[in-house]
C-alpha positions in Angstrom: -0.1 0.0 -0.2 1.6 3.3 -0.9 1.8 5.9 2.5 0.0 8.6 2.5 1.6 11.8 1.9 2.3 12.9 5.7 3.4 9.4 6.4 5.9 9.3 3.1 7.1 12.7 4.2 7.9 11.6 7.8 9.5 8.5 6.6 11.8 10.9 4.4 12.7 13.2 7.3 13.6 9.4 9.6 16.2 8.5 7.1 17.8 11.8 6.8 18.2 11.5 10.8 18.9 7.9 10.4 21.9 8.6 7.8 23.3 11.0 10.7 23.3 8.4 13.5 26.5 8.7 15.3 25.6 5.0 16.3 26.2 4.8 12.7 29.1 7.2 11.3 31.9 7.3 14.7 33.0 3.6 14.5 34.1 3.3 10.7 36.2 6.6 11.7 37.7 5.6 14.5 42.0 6.1 14.8 43.9 3.2 15.8 44.5 3.7 19.6 48.0 5.2 20.9 51.0 4.4 22.6 50.2 6.9 25.1 46.8 8.3 26.5 43.7 8.8 24.4 42.0 11.9 25.8 38.2 12.7 24.1 37.0 15.7 24.2 34.2 17.3 22.1 31.3 19.9 21.9 28.1 19.9 20.1 24.4 18.5 19.8 25.7 14.9 19.2 28.9 15.2 21.0 27.3 12.7 23.8 26.3 10.2 21.4 29.3 10.3 19.6 30.9 9.9 22.9 28.9 7.1 23.6 30.0 5.2 20.0 33.6 5.6 20.9 33.2 3.9 24.2 31.4 1.1 22.6 33.8 0.8 20.2 37.3 1.8 21.3 39.8 -1.2 22.2 41.8 0.4 25.1 41.9 3.2 28.1 40.4 6.3 27.4 39.3 9.3 29.4 37.7 12.5 28.7 34.8 15.1 28.9 32.3 16.5 26.1 29.8 19.0 26.6 26.4 19.3 24.8 23.2 20.9 24.7 20.5 20.5 28.1 18.5 17.4 27.3 21.0 15.9 24.5 22.8 13.9 26.8 23.8 10.0 26.8 25.0 7.5 29.9 28.6 7.4 29.1 30.8 5.2 31.4 34.4 6.7 31.0 33.8 9.9 29.1 32.1 12.6 31.5 29.0 14.2 29.6 28.4 18.1 30.5 25.0 19.7 29.5 25.2 23.4 28.6 22.8 25.9 27.5 22.5 27.0 23.2 22.5 28.8 21.4 22.8 31.6 24.1 25.9 30.3 26.5 25.9 29.8 30.3 28.3 29.4 33.0 27.7 25.6 32.6 29.3 25.8 29.0 32.2 28.1 30.3 33.3 25.6 32.8 33.2 22.7 30.6 35.0 24.5 27.9 38.0 25.3 30.6 38.1 21.5 31.8 38.3 20.7 28.3 41.3 23.3 27.2 42.7 22.0 30.5 42.5 18.1 30.1 44.5 18.7 26.3 47.5 20.5 27.6 50.9 18.8 28.8 50.4 15.7 26.4 53.4 14.5 24.8 53.8 13.0 20.9 52.7 9.6 22.0 49.4 10.5 23.0 46.1 10.8 21.3 43.4 14.0 21.4 40.4 12.6 19.9 38.1 15.4 19.4 34.2 14.6 18.5 32.7 18.3 17.0 29.0 18.7 16.2 27.0 21.4 15.0 25.9 23.7 18.5 29.3 23.1 19.7 30.5 27.0 19.3 28.0 28.0 21.4 28.9 25.3 23.9 32.6 25.8 23.9 32.0 29.0 25.7 35.3 30.3 27.4 36.0 34.1 26.8 38.7 35.6 25.2 41.1 37.3 28.0 39.5 40.7 28.7 36.0 39.8 27.7 33.0 38.0 30.2 30.7 35.5 29.7 28.1 38.3 29.6 29.8 39.8 26.5 29.7 36.8 24.7 25.7 36.3 25.3 25.0 40.0 24.2 27.0 39.6 20.9 25.3 35.9 20.3 21.8 37.4 20.7 22.4 40.2 18.7 23.7 38.2 16.2 20.7 35.6 16.4 18.2 38.6 15.9 20.2 40.0 13.2 19.8 37.5 10.1 23.4 36.7 10.0 24.5 33.4 8.5 26.0 30.6 10.4 29.7 31.7 8.9 29.4 35.1 10.1 28.5 34.1 13.3 31.2 32.1 13.6 33.7 34.0 12.5 32.8 36.5 15.5 32.5 33.6 17.8 36.0 32.4 17.1 37.5 36.0 18.1 35.4 36.1 21.3 37.2 32.7 22.2 40.2 31.1 24.1 39.5 27.9 22.7 38.0 28.1 18.8 39.5 29.0 16.0 42.5 26.4 16.1 43.3 27.4 19.8 42.4 24.1 21.2 44.5 21.9 18.6 47.2 24.4 19.6 46.8 23.9 23.4 47.2 20.1 22.5 50.8 20.0 21.0 52.7 18.1 20.7 49.8 15.3 20.9 48.3 14.0 17.8 45.0 15.3 17.4 42.1 13.4 15.7 38.6 15.4 14.9 35.5 13.9 13.6 32.7 15.9 12.5 29.4 15.9 12.0 28.9 18.9 9.5 26.1 21.0 10.1 27.4 24.0 8.2 26.7 24.6 4.1 29.7 23.8 2.3 30.7 21.6 5.4 33.7 23.9 5.8 35.5 22.4 8.9 36.9 25.9 10.1 33.3 26.8 10.3 31.7 23.5 11.8 31.2 25.2 16.0 33.6 27.8 15.2 36.4 25.0 14.1 38.0 24.8 17.5 40.9 22.2 16.0 41.4 23.8 12.4 43.5 26.6 11.1 41.5 30.1 11.1 41.9 32.1 7.8 39.5 34.6 9.3 40.9 37.6 11.1 39.5 40.2 13.8 39.2 42.4 10.9 36.7 40.1 9.5 34.7 39.7 12.8 34.6 43.9 13.1 33.0 43.8 9.7 30.5 41.3 10.6 29.5 43.7 13.5 29.7 46.9 11.6 27.6 44.8 8.6 24.7 44.3 11.2 24.8 47.5 13.1 26.0 45.6 16.1 27.9 48.4 18.1 28.2 46.7 21.9 29.5 45.4 24.0 32.2 48.1 24.2 34.9 45.4 25.3 34.0 43.4 22.2 34.7 46.5 19.6 38.1 47.3 21.6 39.2 43.6 21.3 38.4 43.4 17.8 39.9 46.9 16.8 43.3 46.3 18.7 43.6 42.7 16.6 46.4 41.2 19.3 46.4 37.2 19.9 45.0 36.3 16.7 43.5 33.0 16.1 46.2 30.2 15.0 46.5 30.5 10.8 47.1 27.6 8.4 50.8 26.4 8.3 50.8 26.9 12.1 53.4 24.0 13.5 51.2 23.7 16.5 48.6 22.1 14.5 51.0 19.9 12.3 49.6 16.8 14.0 45.9 17.7 13.2 43.5 15.4 11.0 40.4 16.4 10.2 37.5 13.4 9.1 34.0 14.8 8.2 32.1 11.6 9.0 28.5 12.7 8.3 27.3 15.8 5.7 23.8 17.5 5.1 24.2 15.8 1.7 24.4 12.2 3.1 21.1 12.7 4.9 19.6 14.4 1.5 20.5 11.1 -0.2 19.4 8.7 2.5 16.0 10.3 2.0 16.1 10.7 -1.6 16.9 6.5 -1.8 13.6 6.0 0.7 11.5 8.3 -1.9 12.7 6.8 -4.8 11.5 3.0 -3.1 8.3 4.6 -2.5 8.1 5.4 -6.2 8.5 9.0 -5.9 10.9 11.0 -8.4 13.5 12.6 -6.0 14.8 16.0 -7.5 18.0 16.9 -4.4 18.0 21.2 -5.1 20.7 21.3 -3.1 22.5 20.5 0.4 23.8 24.1 1.3 20.7 26.7 0.4 20.9 29.8 2.5 18.8 33.1 2.6 15.5 34.2 4.7 13.3 31.4 5.2 10.3 33.3 3.9 12.5 34.1 0.6 13.9 30.5 0.4 10.1 29.1 0.8 8.8 31.4 -2.3 11.5 29.8 -4.6 10.9 26.4 -3.3 6.9 27.3 -3.9 7.9 28.5 -7.7 9.6 25.1 -8.6 6.8 22.7 -6.7 4.2 24.5 -8.8 6.7 23.5 -12.2 6.3 20.4 -11.2 2.7 20.3 -10.9 1.7 22.2 -14.2 4.8 21.2 -16.3 6.7 18.0 -14.9 9.9 20.0 -14.6 12.5 19.4 -13.3 10.6 16.3 -13.0 7.4 14.7 -13.3 5.0 14.1 -10.6 5.1 12.0 -8.4 8.0 13.7 -7.4 9.7 15.2 -4.2 12.0 18.2 -3.6 14.6 17.8 -1.3 16.9 20.1 0.1 19.2 21.1 3.4 21.1 24.0 4.5 20.4 26.8 7.1 18.1 29.6 6.6 17.8 32.7 8.6 15.1 34.7 10.1 15.1 38.3 10.7 12.7 38.4 13.6 10.0 41.1 13.1 7.1 39.9 15.3 6.5 38.7 18.7 5.5 35.1 17.6 7.1 31.8 18.4 8.8 29.3 15.9 12.5 28.6 14.4 13.2 28.8 10.9 11.5 25.8 9.5 8.3 26.3 10.9 9.0 30.1 9.3 9.7 28.4 5.9 6.5 26.4 5.7 4.3 28.7 6.8 5.7 31.0 4.2 5.6 28.3 1.9 1.8 27.7 2.7 1.0 31.5 1.9 3.1 31.3 -1.6 1.4 27.9 -2.5 -2.2 29.2 -1.6 -3.8 25.9 -1.4 -2.2 24.4 -4.6 -3.6 21.1 -4.6 -1.2 17.7 -4.5 1.7 19.7 -3.0 2.6 18.6 0.5 5.6 19.3 2.9 7.8 18.8 5.7 11.1 20.7 7.3 12.7 20.5 10.3 15.8 20.6 12.0 17.7 17.3 11.9 18.8 18.2 15.6 14.7 18.0 17.1 14.8 21.5 18.2 13.4 24.2 15.7 15.5 27.1 17.0 14.3 27.0 20.4 11.0 25.6 20.7 10.1 22.2 21.1 9.4 20.8 17.7 11.9 19.7 15.2 9.4 21.1 12.5 5.9 20.7 10.9 4.2 19.2 8.2 2.0 21.0 5.9 -0.8 20.2 2.9 -2.9 21.6 0.7 -5.3 22.6 3.2 -3.4 23.7 6.1 -4.5 27.3 5.0 -8.0 26.3 5.1 -7.8 24.8 8.5 -6.1 27.8 9.7 -9.1 30.0 8.6 -11.7 27.6 10.1 -10.0 28.1 13.4 -9.5 32.0 12.8 -5.9 31.9 12.2 -5.0 34.0 9.4 -1.5 32.7 8.0 -0.3 36.0 6.8 -0.8 37.8 10.0 1.2 34.6 11.4 3.9 35.2 9.2 4.1 38.7 10.0 4.5 37.8 13.8 7.3 35.1 13.0 4.5 32.9 14.7 5.2 29.6 12.7 4.9 27.7 15.3 1.5 28.9 16.8 0.0 28.1 13.3 1.4 24.9 13.5 0.4 23.9 16.7 -2.9 25.0 16.1 -3.4 22.6 13.4 -1.7 19.6 15.2 0.6 19.6 12.8 4.1 20.1 14.9 6.7 17.6 14.1 7.9 16.2 17.7 10.9 14.0 17.7 12.9 15.5 21.0 16.8 15.2 21.0 18.1 13.4 18.0 21.5 13.8 19.6 22.5 14.6 15.9 22.8 17.8 13.8 23.3 18.0 10.1 21.1 21.6 9.8 17.8 21.7 8.1 16.1 19.2 5.8 12.9 20.1 3.5 10.9 17.5 1.4 7.8 18.8 -0.8 5.8 15.9 -2.0 3.9 16.9 -5.4 1.4 14.3 -6.1 0.3 12.5 -9.4 -2.8 13.9 -10.4 -4.6 10.7 -10.5 -3.6 9.8 -7.0 
């Protein structure tokens, strides 16, 4: 029996999550045990589950500490798991980051540092640079989150606020071998951007970071502006000898998850079309483009004939204008609903693969041709909700939120738009 559009869309999301499960993608990439100590450190929404996968498959002794988001922990025996705040840092993250930095100092060439990095690690490794406070970092993070800055811009700034990011962690671990296993949540899969690259040489500069703040009109805190203008204590750059024994392995990418979902769609009899794994821009603008492509499939069979599924990933942004609730995936879907205006045979899902859309408790939501009409019947105007950034409220009222809880992985956002055959 052919699954319903809603059931099929949810199965595609589940396939995308499965491809990025640390239990699946960590073991094939583990290095050989060293002659000396093995110290495991890490940060990100997948860090705890990655640590558990290391424990389950590591043949020798190990020790270590990883920090993950509140609610994303996994029980481990030998690797300590600390939970902290995301996306705005807190004292727990600051303390964990200081302990992680301390744990890799004083090692020898015979030792191994195994670094487990995933999306969210930048906010979780909250160790302010000298002369800055945690409140300084929080203020800048909040301003960036509201500004519409993309992830590369935010992480450029974060590196230059930090005592541990932008290659500083790997520099502190020298002369030990440093092997970093990365789950990518950034467009382009640049290791220097994932979690602000704590073990990766940093090609960006204080001038670049200052330019980001100026672009978005961020003029405070004064201590941050002063640090960026003084441009002292620059991050380790490519060619830095302290990072010579580093090895970077990207073990899961957004594209892997999109391909897994495409395989599931194909098995269900739908033609998958992957639009891209690194689509960026305002969520409502991206939705407008996706709506146009979906209409083209429905009307003209281009770029594929129905039944087809348009699949995409990446990280959109939301410039907050209203006081509603909802992350970028709910915003995308609400804008898509408005753009499609009840077009028949088109259904969609959008969700964050970490299970948390922005700061809400949903991963995302489902959309159908009747969503606007159902909202109207409940007295909810979709256009007004969109103007107030209230995607969560709209889809909650319809009972169409996708709730997964923390998935303990993160390969960015997942979107799928299903266009049914006219004879369905």
